[in-house]
N, C-alpha and C positions, 0 to 999 in steps of 0.2 A: 322265575323269571321267563318272559316270553318275547323279549326283544333283542335283536342282534346288536349287541352294544359291548364295550369295555373289552379291550385286549382281544382283537378280532371279532368283537361283538359290537357290530355297528349299529348305532341308533340312526334314524332319520337325520337328526341333527349332525352327528358325526360324519355321515357321508357328505352332507351339505357343506359342512366346514372344510371338509377335505378337498372337495372339487372346487371350492371358490364360489359357490352358489348360496347365497344367504336365503334364510327361510323367507324374510321380508321380499325379496326379489321373486321368489317363488310364489309366494302368496299374490303379490301384485300382478304377475304374470297370468295367474290362473283365478282372477277374480269371478266369481260366479254368483249368481242370484242366490238368495237365502234358501239353504237346503231345509226343505220342510221336515226331514228326520230329526233336525235340531230342535223342533217344537215339540217332540215327543218326550214326556216326563218318563224316565226309566225308573219306574218303582220297583222296590225288592219283590222279586216273584213271589206270588201267592202260594202258600203251601197248603194244597188240598190233600195230598197223600205225602206220606213218609216212606222213603226206602229204609229198611231195616238190615236185610242181608242179601247179597248177590253172589250166586254160584254160576260159574262159566265153564263149560267144556268146549275148548276150541281146538280145530285143526286148521291146516293151511294147504292151500293149493298153489304151489309156487308158480307153476306155469300160467294159470289163470289169474293170479294175484287176488286169490278170494280167500276168506276166512269162513269156515263151516262153524257155525256155532249154536250150542244149546245153552239155555239160560233158565235159571230157577230164580225168581227175585220174589223176596219176601217184603210186603207192603203193609202199611195200615192207614186209614184216614188220619189226618193231622189233628182235626179237632171235630168238624161237622160231619154227620154222616154222608155217606155217598155211595152211588152204584155205578160210578164211572172212574176210568183211569186215563191219563194220557201219558204216553212214554214218548221221548225223543227217540228217533231211529232213523238215521240219514242214509238213504240211498241203498237200501237192503232188499233182498228178496225174502219176504216173510212166509214161512211154509206153515207155521202152526202157531196159534195162540190158544192156551187153554189154562183152565184152573186146577190145580191139584186138590183133589178130594179123595180122601181115604186111600191115598196112593196111586190113583188113577187120574188120567188127564181128562177134563172135560172140556171140550171145545167150547169158545166164547166167540160171540160176535164182535167184529171190529171193523174199523175202516183205516186205511193206510193210504197217505198221499206222498209218500217218499221222504217225508221230513218227520212225520209223527204218527203214532199208533193210538187211535181213540178207541178204547176198549170198553164194551158194555160187561160190567161185572155180572155174575149169577144172582146177586142179591144186594141189598142196601147194608153196607158194613159200617159199624161204629168204631170209634178210635180205641176201643178196648179189644178190637178184633183184628188179628193179622190174617193174611191171606197169602198164598204163594202161587205165583203164575209160572207157567212154562211156556218158553218162546224158542222154536226152531228157526233159524234164520241163515241167511249168507250176505255176509258184508263184502262190498265190492269197492274198495276205496279209490282205485284208479279210475273208476267209470264215473261221468258227470252225473250230477244231481239236478233235478228240476229246481225252479226257482232261482238258484244262483249255482255257480260251478263250484261245489263243494269239493271237487277233485283237484283243486288247484293246491300248490306245494304246501301252503301254510294251514290247510284245513282238512287234510284227508282223515286225520286220527290214527290211522294204520298205514305202515309205510313198508313196502318190500323193496329191498337193496340188492341189485343185481341178481334178481331170483334165478334167471335162466343161465347166468355164469357167462354171459356174453362179453363182459369188459374183463380183460385179462388183468390179473393181480388185484382185483378188486373183491373183497370178501362178499359172501352171501349173508344177508342179515333181515331180520324183520324187527321193527320197533313201532312204539306207539307214542303219540303225543296228544294229549287231552285239553290242554288249556288253549282257548277258554271253555268251548263247549263242543268239543271234538270227540270226545269218547263215545258220543252216541252214533258216531260213525262205524264202531266197531263192535257195540253191543246196546241193545235198547235199555235206556235208563231215564230217570229224571235228571237231565244234565244241567243242573244248577249249583252254584257254589254252596248255597245254603243247606244242601241235602248232605247226610251223612249216613254211610253204610258199612258194615263190616262185608268181606268177601272171601271167596275161594276160587282160585283160577285153575283149572286142568289143562294144561297145554300139552298136546300131542305132537311132537317134532321129530325129525330125522335124528337117530340116536347118536349121531356124532357131534350134535350141536348142544351148546349150554343155553340155559334159559335164566331169566331173572324176572321177578315180579315183586310186588308189594309183600312185606310181611316175612313169613319163615317159610323155606321149603320143607313141606310136611312128608312128603314121600315122593318116590322115583319108581316106576314100573317099566320095565321092558317089555315090549310088545313083540309078536310073532313076526310081524311084518317089517322089522327093521326100524321101527319107531320106538320112542319112548314117551311116557306120560309123567309129566312132573306136576305135582300138585302144590300150589303156593295158598297159604292161608293168611288173611290180614284180619287179626282178632281184635282191632280197635277200630272204631269208626273213622271214615275220612270221605271226602267228597270225590263224587265220579270223575272230575277233571285229573285227579291224582292218581287213578288207576294206571298201571303201566305194564307192559310186557316187552321183553327183548329176547331175541333168538339169534344165535350165530356161533360162530369158532372164536370164543373169547378164552383167554387165560385168566384165572382168578388169583389175586394176591390176598391172602387172609391176614387182616391185622386185627386188632381189638380194641376196646375201651370198656374198663370196669366190667370186663367179662362178657360184653356184648360184641357180636359179629360187627366187623368193620371190613368191608370187602371191596376190592377194587377190580373191575372187569376191562381188560384191554385186548387189543389184536395182539397175536403172539409175537409180533415184531418189536412191540413196545412193553410187553410184560416184564422184561428184566428192569424197566425203569418206574415200575409201578410205584414204589416207595418214594423215589425221588419226585414223581409227579403227585401223588396224593398223600404223601407221609405224614403232612401237618394234621390230617383230619382227626385223629383222637386227640391232639393237642387243643384243636379248635372246639371239640365236643365238650372237652372238659373246662375249657375257658368260658364257652357260652352258658353251660349248665351252672357254673359258679356266679357267673355275672348276673344271670336272671334269677337265681335261686329256684329254677326249675330244671330237674335232670332232663337230659334228652329223653323225650318220652316214648320212643318207639323201641321195638325187641332188636332191630338191627340197622346198620345203615351201610348202603352200597351205593357206588358210584360206577358208571359205565360209559365208555366212549364209543359212539356210533358213527357211521359214515353218513354223509349227506344230511346231517341234522339241519332242519330249517331254520333254527334260531340259535341261541347262545348254549343255553341249559335249561333243564326243567326239574323242578323239586319233587317229582313224585314220592309220595309217601315211603319213606325208608328206602327209595332207589332213585338217585337222581341220574338223570341221563345227561350227558355232555357232548358236544360236538368235538371234532377231531383238534381243534385248535389247542385243546389242553393238553394233548400228550406229546411227548417229544423225547429225544435221546438225551444223554447227558450233555452232549456238546450243543444240542439245540436249546435245552433249558437253561444253559449257562447265559444266553442272551436274553432270557425272559426275567423279568423283575416283577414287582407286585402286581402292577396292572394287566400283566400278560398272563392271566389264568387263575393265578393264587387268589386274587379278589374274588373270582367267581366261585370258587369253592367255598369261600366263606359265605358268600352271599346264598347260595343255594342251601348250605346247611342251616343258616339262620332260619330260612324259610320252614324247616320242619318244626319250629316253634310258631313263628308268624306266616301263617298261610296254610299249614297243614294241622297242627295241633289245634290253634284258633284260625279259622278261615273266614275270610271277608263275607259278610252277610250278603252283599251282592257286588256286581263288578263296579258299581258307583264309589264303593268303598274300598277299592284295590289298594288304597294307600296304607290300609293296615296290614298288608303283605309286602308289597314291592317297596314301600318306602323303608320298612324296616330292614329288609334285606339288603337294600342299598346302604343304609347307615351301618350296617353290620360291617361292611368292608373297610369303613374308617376305624371302627370299633377294633377289628382284628389287626389292623395295620399299627394303631397305637400300641397294642400289646406286643406284637411280634418283631415289628420293624422299626418302632419309634415315630415320634411326634411329626418329623418332617416328613416321613413318607404318608403318614395319615392326612397331614395338612395339604401335601401335593394332591393326593387322591380327592379330598374334599373340594379342592379349588378346581380340579378338572372338571369335576361334575357340576359345580357351580357355573362355570363357564359355558360348559354345554348348554345349559338351560339359558343363561344369560344372553348368549350369542344369537339366540333365535326368538326374536321378538314375538312371533305368533304365539308362543306359549304363554306369554305374559296375559292372554285373554281368557285362560282356563283356569276353573277352580280346581283345587286339589280333590276334594269332594265333588264328583261330577254326576248330576242327575240328567243331564242332557248330552247325548252324543250320537254320532251317526251310527256307528257300530260298535260292537264291544272292543274290538282291537284297538279302537282310538283311546281308550284309557291307559293303553300300556305304552306311555311316551315319558318323555324327559320331566314332565310334571310329577307324574306318578313316581318315578324312580328318582331323578337327581334332585329335583326340587324337594321332594318330600324327605328324602335323605337328609338335606341340609336343615330343613324345618325341625327334624327330630334332633339334629345337632345343637341348633339353637334352643331347644327346649332343656335338652341336658344342660347346657351352660347356664340357662336361666334358673332352673330349679336346683342344680347342683347333683352331681352324679348319685350321691346316695338315695335322694328322693326320687330321682328319674327311675333308677333301677328298681326300687320299691314299687314304683307305680306300675313298671312293666310286670313285675311279679303278680300283683294283684289283677291285672288285665288278663293275664294267662291262666291264672288259678280260677278266676270267676268264670272264665269262658272255656275251659279245658274240653276239648272234643267237640266243641260247640262253634258257633260263628259269633264274629265280633264286628262292631262298627265303630266309627270315630268318637262318636259321643261316649261310648263306653270307655273308650281309651282316656277322654277328657275325665270322665268321672273317676277312673282309676288314678290318674295323676293327681287329681284334687284330694282325693282320700289320703294318698301318700304324703303330699306336701302340705295340706291345709290351705293351699292357695286358690283363690278363684281364677280359672283359666279360659273363661269365656271369652274374654278379649282376645287371648292368644289364638284359640281355636277359629273364632269368627274371622279373624284377620287372615290367618295362614291357610286354614283348612276349608273354610266356606266362603273365601273371597280369593279373587284371582289378583295377579301381579306381585309386584315387589317394590321397595321403595328405590327413588333416585335421589341420591344424597349429593350435594354439593357443599364443600366445606372449604371456607376461606378463613384467613388469619390476619390480625393487625396487631402490631405492637405499638404501645403508646409509651414512648420514652419518658414524658414529663411525669406522669402518674404510675410509672412502671406496672402498666397492666396489658395483659395479652386479651385481645377479643377474639372469640371464636364464634363464626357465624355458620350456621346449618340450616340449610333449606331442603325441602323436598318438592320436587316437581311431581305433578300429579296428585293423587290422593295421599293423603297423610297417614301414615303407619305409626303405631306405638311402638318405640323402639327403647329397650334398656341398652345404654352403651357405657362402655369404659373408656376413659380419657387418661392417658399417661403424659405427664408433664416433665420432660426432661431439663435439668440445670444444674450446673455445678457438679457433674458426676454423679448426681442423685436422680431417682425417679419417684415421682408422686402419683398416686392413682386417684381418681375421681369417678364416682359412679352416677350417671344421670339418667332421667328418662326423657326421651324426645317425644312430645305428646301433639305437636302441631306442624304445620308446614315450614315454620321458620323459628328457630330459636338462637338467641345471642347469649352467649356465656362469657364471663370475664374472670380472670384470675390475677390477682396482684401479687406480683414477685419481687424479689429482690434483684434480679436482673433479667435480661431478655432470654427467654428459653432456647435452647439448642433444638428442642422438637416439642411439639404438641402432636401426640399420636391418637386420633380419634378411632373408636373401635379398637381398642389395643388388644383385645382377644381374637379379633379377626374372624368372628363366628357370624356376623350379621348378614342375612341374605339381601344384598342390595347391589346396585349399580352405583358406584361411587367415583366423583370427580374430586380429587383431593389437591387443592392448590398450594402444595408446598413448593418450596424452591428446590433446585436440584442439589443444593449444598445440603438442605435439610434431608433430603433422601439419601444422600451419602452418609450423613450422620445416623439416619435410621438403619441403613444396612449394616454399619458398623456396630450399632449399639442395641438395637430393639432385638428381642430374643427369638422371634418366631419364623418359621418359613415363609409366611405371608409379607412380614415386613421387609424380609430381602427381596422377595418376589416383586412387591410394589416397588421398591428402588430399582430393580433392574427394567421394568417397564418404564419408568420414568427416564432411566438412563438412554433406553433405545429411542424413546421419542426426543432426546436431546443429545444426539451422539456427538456434535461438534463441542459441546461443553466439556471442559476439563474434568470437571466432578463427574460428569456422567461416564467418561472414559475411565476414571478411576473405579467406578461402580463395577463396570463390565470387567475389568482386569481382575477385581477382587473377587468377581462372581466366577470367573474362571477356576478360581481355587476355592470355591465354596466347599464347606465339609460334606454337603448333600449332593449327589451326583445329578439329581433332576434339575437343580440350579445351574451345575456346571454345564449340562446340556442345554439349558434354557440360554445361557451366555453365548455358547458356541454357535447356537441356531440363530442368534440375533446379530452376530458379526458380520460385516459385509468385508470381504477379503480384499476389496478395493480401497478401503479406508486407510490411508497410508498413516496418518496421524495417530489413530488408534493401534494399527498394527506394530509399530515400532515398539509399543509396550506389551501388546497382546501376543504376537507371534511367537516369542521365546517361550511363554507360557503353554500356548497351543501345541508347539513342539514337544514340550514336556509331556503333556497329557496324551499326545500321539504315540510316544514312546512307552510311557510307564503308568498311565492311569489305571486303577485297579478295576474300574466299571467298563464293561465291554462296549456299551453304547456311548459312552464318552470317549473312548478311545477311538471307534469308528468314526463319531462325529468330527473329532479333531482331525483324523485322517482326511476325511471328505473335505474339511475346510482348506486344509493345507493343498490338497489336490487342485482346488479352486484358486489359489493365490499365486503371485508371481514367483514364489520360490519353489514351485512345484517341481521344475525340472531338476533343481539340485537335491530332491528327496526321493528319488527312484529307489535308491538302496533301502530307504525306510520302508517305502510300498513293497517292495520285494521281500524284505524280511517279515513283514507282517502279514504276508500271504501264508506263512507257515503257522499262524497263530491258530489255537483251536477254536476261537470263536468265529462262527459264521458271519457275524456282523462285521467283525475287524477285517476278515477275508474279503468280504465283498466290498467294503469301502477301498481296501487296499488296491483290489483289482480295478475298480472304477477309477480312482486317482491315477494308477499306472497308465491304463488305457487311454485316458485323456491326454497324457504326455506322449506317450508312444503307442500310436494306434495299432501298428502291425504287430507288436511284440504283445500288446495287450489282447490282440484277437486271438493269438497263439496260446496265450496263457489260459484265457477262458475256455478254450477247448480242452484243456487237460483237466479242468475242474467240473465238466459237465456231469460225469457218473458219480452218484453219491451226494450229489449238492442237494441241499434242501432250503427252504424258507429264504432267507436274507441273500445267501450266496446265489441262488437261482436267479433272484431279482436283480442282482449285480450283473450277471452273465447275460441276462436278456437285455439289460441297460447297454452293455458294451456291445452287443450285436446290434441292438436297435440304432446305436450311433454310428457305428463302424463296420457292420457285417453285411453280408450279401445273401443271395439266394441259397447258397450252401448252408447257411445258419438258420433258414426258416424253419425247417422240420422240428428244430429243437425249441425254437422261440414260440413257434405255433402249439405245440404239444404242451409245453410247461405254462404258456399264458392260458390255456383253457383249463387247466387243471388247478390253477391259483384261485385262492378266496377272493371275496370281493374286495377286500382291503388292499390285497397285493395286486390285483388288476388295476385298480385305481393309481395305485403308486407307479406301475409300470406302463400306464397307458400313453403317456407322451412318447417314450421310447418305441413302444409297440407301433403306434400309428406313425411315427416318424420313419420305421421301416417299411410299413406299407406304401408310403409316398414314393421309395425309391427302389424297390424291388423290380427285377428285370420281368419276372414271370407273372403276367396279368392274374393268373389263376391263384396264384399264392396271395396277391393282393385282394382278391375277392373272397378268399377263405378269411382272410383277416377282417375285412369289412363286415363280414356276416356275424364274426364273434363280437365286433363292436356294437353293431346294430341290436343283436339278441340282448347285450348286456344294458344298452341304452333303454330298451322297451322294458326290460325286467325292472329296473331302477327308475323308470319314468315318473313316478309319483314322488321320489324322493330329490327330483330336479337334475337327475343324471341324463335324461332325454336329450335336454339342451346342450349339455356338455358333450355328449356323444354326436350330435349334430356339428358341433364347433369342431370336434377333432376330424370327423369325416370330411369337413369342407377343406381343411387343411391337406388332408390325403388327395382330395380331388384336385386341389391346385398343383400338387406334385405329380400326378398322373397326366395332368394337361400338358406339362412341361415334357413328358415323355412321350406325347402324342397317343396315349393309351386310351382311345375314345370308348373302348368296351367297358372298361373299368368306371370310366367318368360316369357313364349312364348307369352302370351298376351301383355306384355310390349314391347317384341322384334317386334311385329306387329305394335304397336302404334308407336314405333321409326321409322320404316320403312315408315309408312304413312307420318310422318312428314317430313322425308328427301325427299319423293318423291312428296310432295304437291308443288304446283306452285303459 
């Protein structure tokens, strides 16, 4: 996985949705002439030479942020004889290029343009001949490269974290990140996904540090200079982008699965919680192995958490790397449910089969990696947490895709894109995962998993592409699936379904009209008809833009439920009455049946049936729907509150789910009864949940500002995550300059998601601070954040926030800050 998404892993779409900027608005605001890069056909890279084995000896200069490397790479021509070789090598100092002959290094002629090495070999080699090159080099990841700035945070390949120990309480670490083609920033290679090689990496590091790499730790040697050399050997072939190294002060928790090593590397502070964080991993390995009929294929599986990781997580072969979002104490983890990290652990593990064991032949076919990893999140949720959790997760990903219309123009298999990173988007992840879920539904689980088994075994330790997946599914099921793959994999978009109903009492017939806007998709659909306490299922195929169905019945049906399995990837307008949605909520079995009913109730809040739905949803068996109901209730809606508030109070006092409890407290804090609930808020400040404490603090402060400020100060030390956000919220609304140091420090250290959530309170404080220097400090943070996320639509949002700050400073006659803000806005507008 290479995009910042799910559970603190933010996609472009997630950011846009959170800040209220639609992708359509963004696209309209940034309409540009046709990009010539989109005319380039991205063919599968031609294989002239093949990697066989890569041996690296590396050491590090922490002060200079350099890697000193020696490489022995064994290669052979793929098919045609050749006397040349080109290796990717980004931004290096190349000292030696030689061929190894009889144990001696014979220099070779080469040309180097800071992006690739063009090497003239000593003779013409046939594909029956191997040869080994020796290359001595220095990698300089933090220095810009020609052509494009490959030292940007997303493409350095090698990362030195706090190498000079200038940041107090921040660990010193080194780690790598190779996807898509960034491993060649720290060792010369053919940096394409279609290449496979075994490897050996010898890392010389300060003896106090722990190392991790692919494969097995073969040996450790103490050196006289206080360093240690660790040798890691990867004895099964994998792609260069999956190479990894990590160095730092980590504690290792040793687990196992069927006798294989399963290890968790964490900062010492979080080592006591390793089993709570990663402890499901062996069970996941067992479940996926049995489901796929292919045992976990590598010798070990390690997971490591590093600082300042640029994305969410990365599935390096045998050694997944996670950002700090995944770790937490027992108290912190108590507020995190499936989407907050656990789903990512499943996602990255599934990549060890789909991505590492069988790798996408080219980035155009990244769906055979990322779509499967995304689908595995639903698969694990079904197994471990139940159907409601799985359906919730499935729907959240569906909506992430659907809510951004710009993605409807992109094929799942893409041969045209601007840059490689463009294919790592919600089409490849969220849409692709939903397509696999539909295919499972259509074929049936047994045939679907048999097809995956055939695909994996046929292409083991090699590469795969979409057509090979189709052939495997056809072999397993006996069905022709060209229609499915042409429609969903090699075509763009999704169905727009409009469904209407008519009952003819004279003929005792219900008419069902279904229309598709835009192009017509072929859709197998299930329809459930409810009548007289019974349910009757009908299976149909929708093959055209408009279909009318009729069913003659003995009485008017209570509900006709189209797409009753709720698996079709579509944008659906369903013209049921609110009374029918109430019946659907009470009688149809699935999460999505209740979810659709709640949405209908929110759109018709004044209707009595709608209010019944919302009150019922507050008591739903699944916490996610209780949360949805809470978040949809307007505390000023008196007609609803008469029935809802007693239920909400009960949730606030006794719900077993921390997030539901917190949301209920927050809702009560915004209701007219808030002043009568101060004791509730005060008592829940003793709760072990940081989410509940934060909600209680916010609610209390909104009623009693002075006392709330005093309370917030008592919780400053030792607070994390949601409670820090609540404290900043209280200070932002009611604090003064004395609270600025805390707000400034913690806002800077917050992740992107938390910054966005706290931005309103943060900028509200900037508008009223007495010290202009404090205001300008904060404006700089907002400006930098806006520039960094400008391509995701946040630049305009930052400008909007800064303009509000500017109006506040005008009222205080703070001309210096007004000018400073105007300069910041200009920088955001001009940033590229």
